[in-house]
OpenMM code with the backbone's topology and positions (N, CA, C; nanometers):
from openmm import Vec3, app, unit

residues = "MET GLY LYS LYS SER THR ALA SER VAL SER LYS SER LYS GLU LYS ARG GLN ALA ARG LYS LEU GLU GLN TYR ARG ILE ALA ASP GLY MET THR HIS VAL THR SER ALA ASN LYS LEU THR ASP LEU ALA SER LEU CYS LYS GLU LEU LEU VAL TYR ARG ASN ASN ASP LEU ASP VAL GLU MET TYR ILE GLN ARG VAL ASN ASP LEU GLU LYS SER THR LEU ASP TRP ALA ILE ASP LEU THR GLU ARG ASN MET LYS LYS LEU TYR GLU THR CYS ALA TRP GLY TRP ASN LYS GLU ARG LYS VAL GLU GLU MET LYS ASP ASP SER ALA TRP TYR LEU ILE ALA LYS ASP ASN THR GLY ALA LEU LEU ALA PHE SER HIS PHE ARG PHE ASP MET ASP PHE GLY ILE PRO VAL LEU TYR TRP".split()
positions = [
    Vec3(0.0829, -0.1171, 0.0000),
    Vec3(0.0000, 0.0000, 0.0000),
    Vec3(0.0871, 0.1229, 0.0000),
    Vec3(0.0442, 0.2184, -0.0746),
    Vec3(0.1216, 0.3401, -0.0836),
    Vec3(0.0799, 0.4420, 0.0210),
    Vec3(0.1589, 0.5458, 0.0275),
    Vec3(0.1282, 0.6548, 0.1195),
    Vec3(0.0088, 0.7344, 0.0679),
    Vec3(-0.0671, 0.7866, 0.1625),
    Vec3(-0.1777, 0.8733, 0.1241),
    Vec3(-0.1209, 1.0081, 0.0830),
    Vec3(-0.1869, 1.0676, -0.0137),
    Vec3(-0.1409, 1.1988, -0.0579),
    Vec3(-0.1756, 1.3035, 0.0479),
    Vec3(-0.1055, 1.4131, 0.0429),
    Vec3(-0.1297, 1.5234, 0.1357),
    Vec3(-0.2726, 1.5730, 0.1209),
    Vec3(-0.3237, 1.5779, -0.0006),
    Vec3(-0.4611, 1.6239, -0.0256),
    Vec3(-0.5613, 1.5276, 0.0365),
    Vec3(-0.5366, 1.3973, 0.0262),
    Vec3(-0.6263, 1.2969, 0.0828),
    Vec3(-0.6288, 1.3040, 0.2353),
    Vec3(-0.5126, 1.3200, 0.2963),
    Vec3(-0.5037, 1.3327, 0.4413),
    Vec3(-0.5763, 1.4590, 0.4861),
    Vec3(-0.5579, 1.5671, 0.4135),
    Vec3(-0.6207, 1.6946, 0.4467),
    Vec3(-0.7737, 1.6839, 0.4361),
    Vec3(-0.8205, 1.6155, 0.3322),
    Vec3(-0.9648, 1.5992, 0.3122),
    Vec3(-1.0254, 1.5152, 0.4248),
    Vec3(-0.9570, 1.4090, 0.4664),
    Vec3(-1.0046, 1.3249, 0.5768),
    Vec3(-1.0108, 1.4054, 0.7063),
    Vec3(-0.9102, 1.4867, 0.7285),
    Vec3(-0.9060, 1.5691, 0.8484),
    Vec3(-1.0224, 1.6695, 0.8482),
    Vec3(-1.0506, 1.7277, 0.7324),
    Vec3(-1.1617, 1.8224, 0.7204),
    Vec3(-1.2952, 1.7540, 0.7487),
    Vec3(-1.3124, 1.6305, 0.6993),
    Vec3(-1.4366, 1.5563, 0.7229),
    Vec3(-1.4542, 1.5250, 0.8713),
    Vec3(-1.3466, 1.4823, 0.9370),
    Vec3(-1.3535, 1.4535, 1.0811),
    Vec3(-1.3886, 1.5798, 1.1587),
    Vec3(-1.3264, 1.6902, 1.1213),
    Vec3(-1.3529, 1.8183, 1.1872),
    Vec3(-1.4985, 1.8601, 1.1672),
    Vec3(-1.5500, 1.8412, 1.0461),
    Vec3(-1.6896, 1.8780, 1.0170),
    Vec3(-1.7852, 1.7906, 1.0983),
    Vec3(-1.7572, 1.6597, 1.1091),
    Vec3(-1.8406, 1.5698, 1.1897),
    Vec3(-1.8393, 1.6110, 1.3365),
    Vec3(-1.7216, 1.6466, 1.3850),
    Vec3(-1.7079, 1.6878, 1.5244),
    Vec3(-1.7873, 1.8161, 1.5505),
    Vec3(-1.7768, 1.9130, 1.4599),
    Vec3(-1.8530, 2.0376, 1.4747),
    Vec3(-2.0037, 2.0115, 1.4728),
    Vec3(-2.0485, 1.9199, 1.3861),
    Vec3(-2.1900, 1.8838, 1.3784),
    Vec3(-2.2353, 1.8184, 1.5088),
    Vec3(-2.1544, 1.7319, 1.5649),
    Vec3(-2.1870, 1.6676, 1.6927),
    Vec3(-2.1978, 1.7710, 1.8037),
    Vec3(-2.1070, 1.8681, 1.8070),
    Vec3(-2.1132, 1.9756, 1.9068),
    Vec3(-2.2398, 2.0583, 1.8904),
    Vec3(-2.2755, 2.0889, 1.7655),
    Vec3(-2.3947, 2.1690, 1.7370),
    Vec3(-2.5202, 2.0954, 1.7849),
    Vec3(-2.5280, 1.9665, 1.7562),
    Vec3(-2.6443, 1.8876, 1.7980),
    Vec3(-2.6498, 1.8774, 1.9507),
    Vec3(-2.5348, 1.8538, 2.0130),
    Vec3(-2.5302, 1.8454, 2.1601),
    Vec3(-2.5739, 1.9774, 2.2229),
    Vec3(-2.5329, 2.0887, 2.1643),
    Vec3(-2.5728, 2.2204, 2.2141),
    Vec3(-2.7243, 2.2375, 2.2012),
    Vec3(-2.7792, 2.1966, 2.0875),
    Vec3(-2.9241, 2.2035, 2.0668),
    Vec3(-2.9987, 2.1177, 2.1678),
    Vec3(-2.9482, 1.9976, 2.1939),
    Vec3(-3.0123, 1.9086, 2.2913),
    Vec3(-3.0096, 1.9700, 2.4308),
    Vec3(-2.9040, 2.0437, 2.4620),
    Vec3(-2.8956, 2.1120, 2.5914),
    Vec3(-3.0111, 2.2106, 2.6060),
    Vec3(-3.0402, 2.2853, 2.5000),
    Vec3(-3.1503, 2.3821, 2.5030),
    Vec3(-3.2856, 2.3110, 2.5159),
    Vec3(-3.3034, 2.2035, 2.4405),
    Vec3(-3.4301, 2.1289, 2.4462),
    Vec3(-3.4483, 2.0674, 2.5849),
    Vec3(-3.3430, 2.0106, 2.6397),
    Vec3(-3.3489, 1.9503, 2.7730),
    Vec3(-3.3837, 2.0556, 2.8780),
    Vec3(-3.3209, 2.1720, 2.8678),
    Vec3(-3.3512, 2.2811, 2.9617),
    Vec3(-3.4972, 2.3245, 2.9511),
    Vec3(-3.5467, 2.3375, 2.8286),
    Vec3(-3.6865, 2.3779, 2.8080),
    Vec3(-3.7811, 2.2732, 2.8653),
    Vec3(-3.7482, 2.1454, 2.8467),
    Vec3(-3.8347, 2.0388, 2.8967),
    Vec3(-3.8311, 2.0247, 3.0486),
    Vec3(-3.7328, 2.0852, 3.1129),
    Vec3(-3.7268, 2.0825, 3.2590),
    Vec3(-3.8101, 2.1935, 3.3218),
    Vec3(-3.8564, 2.2893, 3.2405),
    Vec3(-3.9395, 2.3976, 3.2938),
    Vec3(-4.0679, 2.3397, 3.3522),
    Vec3(-4.1137, 2.3996, 3.4592),
    Vec3(-4.2372, 2.3520, 3.5216),
    Vec3(-4.3483, 2.4555, 3.5170),
    Vec3(-4.3149, 2.5821, 3.4950),
    Vec3(-4.4156, 2.6881, 3.4985),
    Vec3(-4.3915, 2.7881, 3.3859),
    Vec3(-4.4428, 2.7568, 3.2681),
    Vec3(-4.4285, 2.8494, 3.1551),
    Vec3(-4.5172, 2.9724, 3.1707),
    Vec3(-4.6293, 2.9576, 3.2392),
    Vec3(-4.7238, 3.0693, 3.2538),
    Vec3(-4.6600, 3.1892, 3.3215),
    Vec3(-4.5686, 3.1645, 3.4145),
    Vec3(-4.5059, 3.2777, 3.4844),
    Vec3(-4.4211, 3.3622, 3.3905),
    Vec3(-4.3847, 3.3075, 3.2760),
    Vec3(-4.3043, 3.3815, 3.1782),
    Vec3(-4.3893, 3.4737, 3.0909),
    Vec3(-4.5221, 3.4547, 3.0949),
    Vec3(-4.6076, 3.5341, 3.0050),
    Vec3(-4.7455, 3.5612, 3.0651),
    Vec3(-4.7528, 3.5834, 3.1939),
    Vec3(-4.8821, 3.6008, 3.2631),
    Vec3(-4.9727, 3.7038, 3.1966),
    Vec3(-4.9159, 3.8176, 3.1594),
    Vec3(-4.9985, 3.9248, 3.1027),
    Vec3(-5.0587, 3.8872, 2.9677),
    Vec3(-5.0058, 3.7862, 2.9028),
    Vec3(-5.0584, 3.7436, 2.7728),
    Vec3(-5.1680, 3.6383, 2.7853),
    Vec3(-5.1928, 3.5908, 2.9066),
    Vec3(-5.2878, 3.4813, 2.9264),
    Vec3(-5.4292, 3.5285, 2.9600),
    Vec3(-5.4542, 3.6576, 2.9422),
    Vec3(-5.5869, 3.7140, 2.9649),
    Vec3(-5.6236, 3.7956, 2.8422),
    Vec3(-5.7461, 3.7747, 2.7947),
    Vec3(-5.7949, 3.8504, 2.6797),
    Vec3(-5.9355, 3.8996, 2.7101),
    Vec3(-5.9539, 4.0292, 2.6981),
    Vec3(-6.0862, 4.0876, 2.7207),
    Vec3(-6.1161, 4.1859, 2.6069),
    Vec3(-6.2335, 4.1663, 2.5456),
    Vec3(-6.2750, 4.2532, 2.4362),
    Vec3(-6.4266, 4.2460, 2.4259),
    Vec3(-6.4911, 4.3579, 2.4449),
    Vec3(-6.6379, 4.3643, 2.4425),
    Vec3(-6.6962, 4.2599, 2.5380),
    Vec3(-6.7722, 4.1647, 2.4843),
    Vec3(-6.8347, 4.0620, 2.5684),
    Vec3(-6.7491, 3.9372, 2.5840),
    Vec3(-6.6337, 3.9368, 2.5239),
    Vec3(-6.5477, 3.8182, 2.5294),
    Vec3(-6.4457, 3.8332, 2.6419),
    Vec3(-6.4479, 3.7386, 2.7321),
    Vec3(-6.3596, 3.7383, 2.8485),
    Vec3(-6.2917, 3.6014, 2.8533),
    Vec3(-6.1633, 3.5967, 2.8188),
    Vec3(-6.0926, 3.4693, 2.8060),
    Vec3(-5.9744, 3.4635, 2.9024),
    Vec3(-5.9670, 3.3537, 2.9745),
    Vec3(-5.8523, 3.3246, 3.0615),
    Vec3(-5.7826, 3.2038, 3.0021),
    Vec3(-5.6516, 3.2061, 3.0009),
    Vec3(-5.5753, 3.0938, 2.9473),
    Vec3(-5.4786, 3.0421, 3.0522),
    Vec3(-5.4428, 2.9165, 3.0380),
    Vec3(-5.3425, 2.8581, 3.1251),
    Vec3(-5.2593, 2.7588, 3.0459),
    Vec3(-5.1403, 2.7328, 3.0960),
    Vec3(-5.0462, 2.6421, 3.0299),
    Vec3(-5.0154, 2.5284, 3.1264),
    Vec3(-5.0304, 2.4061, 3.0770),
    Vec3(-5.0001, 2.2898, 3.1597),
    Vec3(-4.9352, 2.1798, 3.0768),
    Vec3(-4.8546, 2.1012, 3.1443),
    Vec3(-4.8034, 1.9789, 3.0827),
    Vec3(-4.9194, 1.8804, 3.0701),
    Vec3(-4.9084, 1.7916, 2.9753),
    Vec3(-5.0141, 1.6946, 2.9507),
    Vec3(-5.0460, 1.6124, 3.0753),
    Vec3(-4.9457, 1.5768, 3.1525),
    Vec3(-4.9674, 1.4928, 3.2710),
    Vec3(-5.0419, 1.5671, 3.3824),
    Vec3(-5.0502, 1.7010, 3.3738),
    Vec3(-5.1208, 1.7802, 3.4741),
    Vec3(-5.2618, 1.8192, 3.4307),
    Vec3(-5.2960, 1.7909, 3.3046),
    Vec3(-5.4288, 1.8250, 3.2542),
    Vec3(-5.5343, 1.7316, 3.3133),
    Vec3(-5.6524, 1.7858, 3.3344),
    Vec3(-5.7642, 1.6998, 3.3722),
    Vec3(-5.7942, 1.6079, 3.2540),
    Vec3(-5.8332, 1.4847, 3.2835),
    Vec3(-5.8617, 1.3871, 3.1785),
    Vec3(-5.9698, 1.4392, 3.0840),
    Vec3(-6.0725, 1.5036, 3.1407),
    Vec3(-6.1826, 1.5546, 3.0574),
    Vec3(-6.1328, 1.6618, 2.9596),
    Vec3(-6.0368, 1.7428, 3.0015),
    Vec3(-5.9812, 1.8464, 2.9136),
    Vec3(-5.9004, 1.7831, 2.8014),
    Vec3(-5.8202, 1.6839, 2.8349),
    Vec3(-5.7417, 1.6140, 2.7323),
    Vec3(-5.8340, 1.5414, 2.6340),
    Vec3(-5.9367, 1.4757, 2.6846),
    Vec3(-6.0328, 1.4070, 2.5967),
    Vec3(-6.1011, 1.5072, 2.5039),
    Vec3(-6.1364, 1.6245, 2.5570),
    Vec3(-6.1972, 1.7302, 2.4755),
    Vec3(-6.1014, 1.7737, 2.3646),
    Vec3(-5.9727, 1.7923, 2.3986),
    Vec3(-5.8735, 1.8365, 2.3001),
    Vec3(-5.8548, 1.7315, 2.1901),
    Vec3(-5.8519, 1.6056, 2.2291),
    Vec3(-5.8362, 1.4981, 2.1301),
    Vec3(-5.9580, 1.4938, 2.0381),
    Vec3(-6.0775, 1.5041, 2.0952),
    Vec3(-6.2002, 1.5034, 2.0154),
    Vec3(-6.2048, 1.6232, 1.9209),
    Vec3(-6.1688, 1.7411, 1.9712),
    Vec3(-6.1687, 1.8616, 1.8882),
    Vec3(-6.0690, 1.8485, 1.7733),
    Vec3(-5.9531, 1.7913, 1.8017),
    Vec3(-5.8524, 1.7708, 1.6971),
    Vec3(-5.9069, 1.6813, 1.5876),
    Vec3(-5.9708, 1.5731, 1.6275),
    Vec3(-6.0260, 1.4827, 1.5260),
    Vec3(-6.1347, 1.5504, 1.4446),
    Vec3(-6.2261, 1.6206, 1.5121),
    Vec3(-6.3354, 1.6873, 1.4398),
    Vec3(-6.2848, 1.7946, 1.3445),
    Vec3(-6.1808, 1.8677, 1.3843),
    Vec3(-6.1319, 1.9792, 1.3032),
    Vec3(-6.0242, 1.9403, 1.2024),
    Vec3(-5.9481, 1.8348, 1.2297),
    Vec3(-5.8296, 1.8083, 1.1487),
    Vec3(-5.8337, 1.6791, 1.0667),
    Vec3(-5.9211, 1.5875, 1.1002),
    Vec3(-5.9217, 1.4560, 1.0347),
    Vec3(-5.9294, 1.4671, 0.8819),
    Vec3(-6.0244, 1.5441, 0.8316),
    Vec3(-6.0408, 1.5558, 0.6854),
    Vec3(-5.9171, 1.6173, 0.6200),
    Vec3(-5.8563, 1.7143, 0.6862),
    Vec3(-5.7353, 1.7766, 0.6331),
    Vec3(-5.6210, 1.6749, 0.6272),
    Vec3(-5.6022, 1.5989, 0.7337),
    Vec3(-5.4989, 1.4960, 0.7359),
    Vec3(-5.5229, 1.3914, 0.6272),
    Vec3(-5.6484, 1.3570, 0.6046),
    Vec3(-5.6807, 1.2552, 0.5038),
    Vec3(-5.6438, 1.2997, 0.3633),
    Vec3(-5.6314, 1.4299, 0.3404),
    Vec3(-5.5973, 1.4792, 0.2068),
    Vec3(-5.4466, 1.4884, 0.1839),
    Vec3(-5.3664, 1.4658, 0.2886),
    Vec3(-5.2212, 1.4776, 0.2717),
    Vec3(-5.1552, 1.3392, 0.2794),
    Vec3(-5.0274, 1.3363, 0.2518),
    Vec3(-4.9519, 1.2102, 0.2464),
    Vec3(-4.9504, 1.1370, 0.3804),
    Vec3(-4.9576, 1.2104, 0.4920),
    Vec3(-4.9545, 1.1462, 0.6236),
    Vec3(-5.0772, 1.0607, 0.6481),
    Vec3(-5.1910, 1.1076, 0.6007),
    Vec3(-5.3164, 1.0401, 0.6302),
    Vec3(-5.3557, 1.0605, 0.7760),
    Vec3(-5.4726, 1.0111, 0.8113),
    Vec3(-5.5211, 1.0224, 0.9493),
    Vec3(-5.4993, 0.8903, 1.0211),
    Vec3(-5.4318, 0.8971, 1.1348),
    Vec3(-5.4099, 0.7798, 1.2188),
    Vec3(-5.4395, 0.8242, 1.3619),
    Vec3(-5.5622, 0.7928, 1.4081),
    Vec3(-5.6054, 0.8424, 1.5387),
    Vec3(-5.5127, 0.7952, 1.6508),
    Vec3(-5.4729, 0.6685, 1.6477),
    Vec3(-5.3870, 0.6159, 1.7543),
    Vec3(-5.2554, 0.6912, 1.7624),
    Vec3(-5.1954, 0.7186, 1.6465),
    Vec3(-5.0687, 0.7921, 1.6432),
    Vec3(-5.0877, 0.9367, 1.6910),
    Vec3(-5.1982, 0.9991, 1.6504),
    Vec3(-5.2256, 1.1374, 1.6914),
    Vec3(-5.2485, 1.1441, 1.8432),
    Vec3(-5.3232, 1.0498, 1.8982),
    Vec3(-5.3474, 1.0473, 2.0429),
    Vec3(-5.2156, 1.0248, 2.1173),
    Vec3(-5.1331, 0.9344, 2.0660),
    Vec3(-5.0026, 0.9095, 2.1279),
    Vec3(-4.9188, 1.0374, 2.1297),
    Vec3(-4.9198, 1.1112, 2.0191),
    Vec3(-4.8467, 1.2386, 2.0108),
    Vec3(-4.9019, 1.3400, 2.1111),
    Vec3(-5.0340, 1.3469, 2.1204),
    Vec3(-5.0962, 1.4456, 2.2090),
    Vec3(-5.0779, 1.4112, 2.3567),
    Vec3(-5.0536, 1.2821, 2.3859),
    Vec3(-5.0351, 1.2386, 2.5244),
    Vec3(-4.8876, 1.2220, 2.5614),
    Vec3(-4.7981, 1.2503, 2.4684),
    Vec3(-4.6549, 1.2341, 2.4943),
    Vec3(-4.6141, 1.3148, 2.6174),
    Vec3(-4.5281, 1.2579, 2.7002),
    Vec3(-4.4863, 1.3230, 2.8252),
    Vec3(-4.4280, 1.4624, 2.8050),
    Vec3(-4.3737, 1.4905, 2.6867),
    Vec3(-4.3127, 1.6217, 2.6633),
    Vec3(-4.4142, 1.7264, 2.6152),
    Vec3(-4.5407, 1.6865, 2.5993),
    Vec3(-4.6429, 1.7771, 2.5461),
    Vec3(-4.6866, 1.8808, 2.6494),
    Vec3(-4.7075, 2.0007, 2.6001),
    Vec3(-4.7633, 2.1120, 2.6781),
    Vec3(-4.8943, 2.1531, 2.6110),
    Vec3(-4.9826, 2.2139, 2.6889),
    Vec3(-5.1090, 2.2637, 2.6352),
    Vec3(-5.1332, 2.4065, 2.6829),
    Vec3(-5.1766, 2.4888, 2.5906),
    Vec3(-5.2282, 2.6215, 2.6205),
    Vec3(-5.3797, 2.6075, 2.6054),
    Vec3(-5.4523, 2.6283, 2.7143),
    Vec3(-5.5977, 2.6083, 2.7157),
    Vec3(-5.6657, 2.7432, 2.7373),
    Vec3(-5.7687, 2.7704, 2.6574),
    Vec3(-5.8467, 2.8938, 2.6710),
    Vec3(-5.9879, 2.8586, 2.7180),
    Vec3(-6.0335, 2.9319, 2.8224),
    Vec3(-6.1687, 2.9151, 2.8768),
    Vec3(-6.2369, 3.0503, 2.8829),
    Vec3(-6.3698, 3.0471, 2.8732),
    Vec3(-6.4419, 3.1733, 2.8922),
    Vec3(-6.4700, 3.1935, 3.0411),
    Vec3(-6.5382, 3.3033, 3.0739),
    Vec3(-6.5594, 3.3357, 3.2152),
    Vec3(-6.6573, 3.2414, 3.2859),
    Vec3(-6.7225, 3.1523, 3.2119),
    Vec3(-6.8078, 3.0505, 3.2744),
    Vec3(-6.7312, 2.9201, 3.2960),
    Vec3(-6.6074, 2.9149, 3.2455),
    Vec3(-6.5274, 2.7927, 3.2574),
    Vec3(-6.5392, 2.7012, 3.1373),
    Vec3(-6.6175, 2.7420, 3.0374),
    Vec3(-6.6335, 2.6601, 2.9169),
    Vec3(-6.5038, 2.6617, 2.8359),
    Vec3(-6.4627, 2.5449, 2.7908),
    Vec3(-6.3423, 2.5340, 2.7088),
    Vec3(-6.3682, 2.5960, 2.5715),
    Vec3(-6.2754, 2.6805, 2.5274),
    Vec3(-6.2910, 2.7496, 2.3987),
    Vec3(-6.1933, 2.6997, 2.2935),
    Vec3(-6.0672, 2.6846, 2.3341),
    Vec3(-5.9631, 2.6520, 2.2366),
    Vec3(-5.8419, 2.5960, 2.3093),
    Vec3(-5.7544, 2.5336, 2.2307),
    Vec3(-5.6298, 2.4855, 2.2884),
    Vec3(-5.5209, 2.4897, 2.1818),
    Vec3(-5.3989, 2.4858, 2.2297),
    Vec3(-5.2841, 2.4672, 2.1417),
    Vec3(-5.1921, 2.3667, 2.2099),
    Vec3(-5.1454, 2.2732, 2.1314),
    Vec3(-5.0574, 2.1659, 2.1791),
    Vec3(-4.9169, 2.1993, 2.1291),
    Vec3(-4.8162, 2.1912, 2.2162),
    Vec3(-4.6800, 2.2191, 2.1717),
    Vec3(-4.5791, 2.1383, 2.2511),
    Vec3(-4.4580, 2.1315, 2.1965),
    Vec3(-4.3491, 2.0627, 2.2664),
    Vec3(-4.2150, 2.1114, 2.2143),
    Vec3(-4.1149, 2.1018, 2.3010),
    Vec3(-3.9774, 2.1354, 2.2644),
    Vec3(-3.9109, 2.0069, 2.2169),
    Vec3(-3.8413, 2.0133, 2.1026),
    Vec3(-3.7855, 1.8906, 2.0453),
    Vec3(-3.6681, 1.9241, 1.9538),
    Vec3(-3.6103, 1.8199, 1.8956),
    Vec3(-3.5055, 1.8348, 1.7949),
    Vec3(-3.5617, 1.7853, 1.6618),
    Vec3(-3.5269, 1.8522, 1.5541),
    Vec3(-3.5678, 1.8105, 1.4204),
    Vec3(-3.4493, 1.8302, 1.3273),
    Vec3(-3.4015, 1.7211, 1.2701),
    Vec3(-3.2842, 1.7249, 1.1838),
    Vec3(-3.1677, 1.7945, 1.2522),
    Vec3(-3.1503, 1.7670, 1.3819),
    Vec3(-3.0374, 1.8211, 1.4560),
    Vec3(-3.0520, 1.9652, 1.4979),
    Vec3(-3.1727, 2.0206, 1.4838),
    Vec3(-3.1971, 2.1612, 1.5179),
    Vec3(-3.3025, 2.1671, 1.6272),
    Vec3(-3.2789, 2.2465, 1.7353),
    Vec3(-3.3820, 2.2596, 1.8379),
    Vec3(-3.5017, 2.3356, 1.7812),
    Vec3(-3.6224, 2.2817, 1.8049),
    Vec3(-3.7446, 2.3426, 1.7515),
    Vec3(-3.8541, 2.3450, 1.8573),
    Vec3(-3.9515, 2.4299, 1.8354),
    Vec3(-4.0736, 2.4297, 1.9131),
    Vec3(-4.1834, 2.3884, 1.8157),
    Vec3(-4.2364, 2.2680, 1.8343),
    Vec3(-4.3510, 2.2238, 1.7534),
    Vec3(-4.4745, 2.2819, 1.8178),
    Vec3(-4.5514, 2.3620, 1.7457),
    Vec3(-4.6694, 2.4246, 1.8019),
    Vec3(-4.7895, 2.3812, 1.7222),
] * unit.nanometer
topology = app.Topology()
chain = topology.addChain("A")
for resn in residues:
    res = topology.addResidue(resn, chain)
    for name in ("N", "CA", "C"):
        topology.addAtom(name, app.Element.getBySymbol(name[0]), res)
């Protein structure tokens, strides 16, 4: 076997360096996602945004992890998702898979923003989680 050329050695070194930098970038992103997932009280970061009042509409919102939600609230959110989104999902490549959607909505990392009116009636929700996607920290909302 012959000696490797200087260009070949240099190219291998560049590839190793690029892999190492990518690993550091992903590890840094995971640090941010892990920190976000350790939060216990997101509402304290945005209290003034969790109240909406306009004319006759009086809305209070709260943020909770899925494991802290009342079962009836989670069941309502799952039912609302199916009623509002099933047909849309059926028209795309993903298709509708209720079991997979429920599993996603019940995932331990899931958070919920819930809106209620002044009588306590549920109005709306948003499901979100902190995660990694293609090595990049993201907020799925």
